[in-house]
N, C-alpha and C positions, 0 to 999 in steps of 0.2 A: 592919873589917868591910866597908867600901866603899873599895877601893883607888883609886877614881876621885876621892875627896874632895880629896886634896892637889892633883891636877891641876886640879880645879875652882877651888880657891882661887887657884892661880897664874893661871888664866884670868881670874878676877874682877879681879885687880890690873890686867890689861890693859884692863879696861872703865872704869877711872877716867879721867874726861874732864877735862882741864885747860882752864879758860877763864881765861886770864891766870894769876893766882896762885891761882884758886879750884879746889877739889877737891870731888868728889861727897861727900855726907855718908855717914857710916858705915852707916846703914840701907840706902842704895842699894847699897853695896858688898856687904853681906851678902845682899841679894836677888839681886844678880848672881851671887854665889858659889853660892847655892842653885840658881838656874836652870841654871847651867853644870854643877853636880854632877848634877842630874836628867838633863840631856842625856847626860852622859858615862856615867852608870850605865845608862840605857836603851840607849845605843849598845853598851856592854859586854855587855849581855844579848843584844841582837839580833845582834851580830857574832860568832856562834858559829863556831869554826874549822871548816874543811872536813873532811868525812869522809876517812878514810884507807882507800883500797881496795887490797887486795893479795890474794895467794894464789889467783889464778884457776885453776880446774881444769875440764876438760871431758872427759867419757868417754861412750862409747856407740857406736852404729852408725847405719845409715841408717833404722832403724825407731824407735829410742829414743835420746835424748841427755840427759845430766844435766850441769848446769853448777853449780859452787859458787864463790862469790866471798866473800872475807872482808873485814870492815869493823871499824874500831876501836870503833864504837858502832852502835846499831840505826838503819838508814836507813829513811826513809819512801819506799816504792817504789810507783810507779804505772806500769802497763804497758798497751800497746795494740798492735794489729796493723796492718800495712800490706801491700799486695800490689803486684805488677808492679814489682819482684820481691817475693817473699814475705819479710816482715821481722817481727821482734819488737822493740819499743822499750821500754826501761826508763828512766823518768825518776826522778832522784834529787836530793836537795839537793846543794849544791856539794861536790865531792869532788876529792881528789888521788889519781891512779891510779898504782899501782906494779905493774902486771901484767907477768909474764914473757912477752915476745913469742912465745917458742916454744910456750907454752900456748894461744896464740890462733890457731894454725895450723888450717885447715879440718879438721873432724872430725865424723863422724856426719852429723847433719842440718844442721850449721852450716857454711856456706861461707865466712864471714868475720865478724870482730868489729871494730867501731869504737867509740870512746868519747872523751869530752872535755867541756869546759864548754859550757853552753848558756845564754848570757846571764848576768845577775847572780844569784848564789845558786843556780844550778841546774847539773845535769850530766846527761848522757845516755849510755846504752850501747845500741848498735844491733847486732842479730844478723841477718845476711843468711842466708837459709835455702835449702836445695837444692830445696825444693818445698813444697807445702801441708803444714801441720802443725797440731797441736792443743797447747794449753798445758795440761799436766796440773797443774803446781804452780808458783807463784811465792810463796815464803814466806821469812820472816826468822826465824832460829833462834839462840838464845843458845848460844855455845860452852860445852860441859860442862867441858872440861879446860883451858881457857885463857881469857884475856880476849877480849872482842870478840864479834862476831856474824857469821853467815854467811847469805848470800842463796842459796837453792836454787831452781833453775829446772829443771823437767822437761818435756821436749818429746817428742811422738810424731808419727810420720808420719800423715797424714790424707788424706782425699779432698778434691778441689777444692770439692765441694759443702759438706762439713763446715767447711772453712776459711771459705768465703763466709758460711755461717750464723753462725759465731763472729764474723766481722768485722762483719756486720750487727748482731748482738746487742751488740757493744761500742759500736756507733754509736747504739744505742737503736732500731733498726728491727726490728719484730716479724716473725715468720715469715709472718704473713698479709700484711703490707706487702711483704715480699720477694717473695712469690708474685705479688702484684698488679703489682709492678714487673718481672716477668719473671725473678725470681731463681730460685735452685735449690730453693725449697720446692715440691715436687711429689711425685706418686707415682712413685717411682723404679723403673724396670724392673730385673729381675734382670740383673746385669752379669757377663759372662764374660770373663776375661782369657786370651788365647791367647798362649803364649810359644814362638815358633819357636827351637829350641835353636841355640846357637853363632852365628856371624856374623862378618863382617869378617876380622880376622887369625886368628880361631879357626874353622877349617873343619869341625872335628869329624871324624867317621869318614868313610872313603872306601870305596865299594863295589868289588867285583872288576871291575865293568864301568864304573867311573869315576863313579858317582853320589856326589855330595858331600853330607854330612849337612846342612850349613847351607843348602844350596839346596833339598833335598827337604822339609825341615821348614818352610821359608818358604812353599813352594808349597802344602803341605798345610794350614798354618795359615790362609793367605789364602782358600783354597777353603772351609775349614770356617767361617771367619768369614762368608763370603757365605751359606752355608746357614743359619747361625743368624740372620742378619739377615733373610733371606727369610721366616722364621716370624713376624716382627714382634713377637716376645715378649721379645727380649733386646737389651741394649746390649752391643756387643762391643768389646773393647780388644785391640789387637795391641801387644805390647811392642816389636816392630820390624816394619816393613813394607818393608824393603829390606836389602841386604847390609851391615850395620854391626855393629860390636862393642858389646856391652853387658856390663858387669860383672853378676855374679849378683845382687848386692844392688840394682842399678839396675832389673833386671827386676821385682823385688818392689816397689820403690818406685813404678814406673809403674802397676802394678796397684792399689796402695793409693791413689795419687793419683786414679785414676778410680773409686774406690769399688767395686772388684770384689767380687763375692759368691762367685766360684769362680775358681781359677787352674789352668790346664792347661798344663804345659810339654811340648812335643812333641819327640821325639828319634828317632833311628834308629841303633842301636849297631853296633859291629863287634867281632868276637872271633876269636881264633886257631883256633877249632874251626869249620870250614866247614860242618859238618852241623847246627850249632846254629841254630835258627830259631824264630820266633814272637814275638808281642807280649807285653809285660809292663806292669803298672800298679804304680807305686811310690808309697808314702807315706813321710813322714819319720819317722825314729826314731834315737835316739842309738846304739842297738844294731841291727846289721844282721840281717835274717832269715836270711841265709846268706852264704857266702863270695862267691858270684857277685854278689849284691846289693851287698855291700861294695865289690867291685872296680868295679862300674858307677858307684856313687856317687863313688869316688875319681877315676875318669876324668872324670866330669862336673864335679866340683869343681875340676879342673885348668884349666878354661876361662880363669879370670882369669890364672893363671900363664903360660899359653901366650901370651897377649897382653901379658904384662909389666905387668899392672895389678892386682896383688894388693893388696887393702886388708885390713889386719889388723883383725879384730873384737875390740873390747875387752869383756871380760866385766865386768858390773856386778851385784853382788849385789842391789841395790835393784831393778834392771830385772827380774831373774829373779823376784823376789817379786811385782812389780807385774803381770806378764803370765802368771804360772803358771796361774791359774785359767782365763783366757780361752784360753790355749794348749791346755789339756786339752779344753775344749769344742770348739775348732776341730779338734783332732786327731780327735776322735770323728766329726765331720762329714766329714773327709777320708777316713777309713776307710769311712764309709757310702757316699760317692760312688764310691770305688775299687771297692767290691764291686758296686755297681750297674753301673759301667762294664764290669767284667769279665763280668758276666752278659750284657750286651748284645753285647759284642764276641765272646764265645765262640760265638755263633750265626752269626757272620759271617766270622771269620778264625781262622787257626791261632794258638793261644796256647801259651806255654811251660808246663811243668808247674808247678803252684802259681803262677799268674799274678799274684796280688797279693803283692808283696814290699815290703820296707821297708829303709831305710838312711839315712845322714846326709847327704841332699842339701841343699846350702846354699840352692838356689833354692826349696825348699819350706818355708822357715823363717818365713814370715809368721805372726805369732802369731794373727791375726784373720781370715785368709782360708783356707777349706778349699782344699787344694792337692794335686795329684797330678802325677806325671811319667809320661807315656805313651811307652814305647819301642815304636814301631810294628812293629819287626822288626829283623833283623840284615842290614846291608848286606854283611856278609861271606858271607852265604848267597845263592846265585844266585836261588833261588825268591823269597825275601823282597825282594831288590833289584828283581826283575822286577815284583813286585806293587806296590811303592812307585812305580814308574814308570808304572803302568797307571792312567789316569784313572778307569776304571770301578771298579776295586778301591778306589781312594781314595774314590770317591763312596759306595760301599756301606759302607765303614768309617765315613765321616763321618755317614751316616744313623744308624748304631748309636750313635755318640757323641752326636748331637743328641737321640736318644731318651733316653739315659741322663741327659743334662743336664736334659731336660724333667721326668723323674721327680724328680730331685734338687731342681730349682728349685721345683716344685710343693709338695714336702714342706717346703722351707724357708720359702717365702712363706706357706704355710698355717699354719705354726707361728709366724708373726710374725717371720721373718727369722732 
């Protein structure tokens, strides 16, 4: 019953103290044996073998990442957050790790993974993150079809304010204290993210008179940001404020980090039909409204490939389930803003026929930020190109956009966000 007993008896023999020819009496030997047996039994109970950690898997994208780790028995997991840089820390009992290094390669929200022993009887797993994030789930689940347990971690991109609040909460600091300390607990202004299309190695379209899309969209976005800031009603985020390349998912990540309430991606297309002109407002959809919208989305989605930085998006059924409801609500708001924007722009500039269109634009796929893509016109048309280069035309167009944003923001804030 107690495998430690024979060892205890052997140890007791070593406790027999010879003084000349004298030996300890038998009761002393039995007491020593019992004492050693208790020590060894307690030691056997407390010296539990380390956990066996294996089967690490990570899937997702820059908006949502799911991590699964397998263990031979249920681990006690404690976790906390760190920032500068953003990190998630999991503390475990002593563990032996057998993770496949290839599965630890940066993916989705996770920039890197480190793990190992942490003093006596403890181990730690450290996740370095691409930006601020929220922890949706850290749970231990028993395997249904095999021995052992798995720890599931679900992470989602978040704003800096949301991360800071979660960090303070984990440290036991209330929202009231955070506000008193100058933290992010405050009445947040409506935040507009402006995304100048293309940039860096990806120049985008080119006009017949030499206008480059990446340049004109940056000029327009910066001028529009200034107009919005002058109202003192909005916080404005620019995904880029200089000529640099950004992956499409990075543009969305920047908007989410800053807690954007609205995302407007600004473009100026070109097409082989020189007579084609006018502005178009797009929302996202798996099914395109028409062939022209599908072609436009295909061109815009090529941005990553042009710069040689394509990141494959991994589909995750759980992610789809988790975000489906919020995506539907967000999509409804995107359509509402698109219609408002079309209404304001129609009185100011020439629009294409059926100006609100939709297609599978990757840059519009944030599940929780109403998003539109505005094609200001066609650089392949001399009239549209001339307008885009005209500061007065840009100013009138921006005034219409500011008005549309005002209507939308007032409706959102009035409805509680």
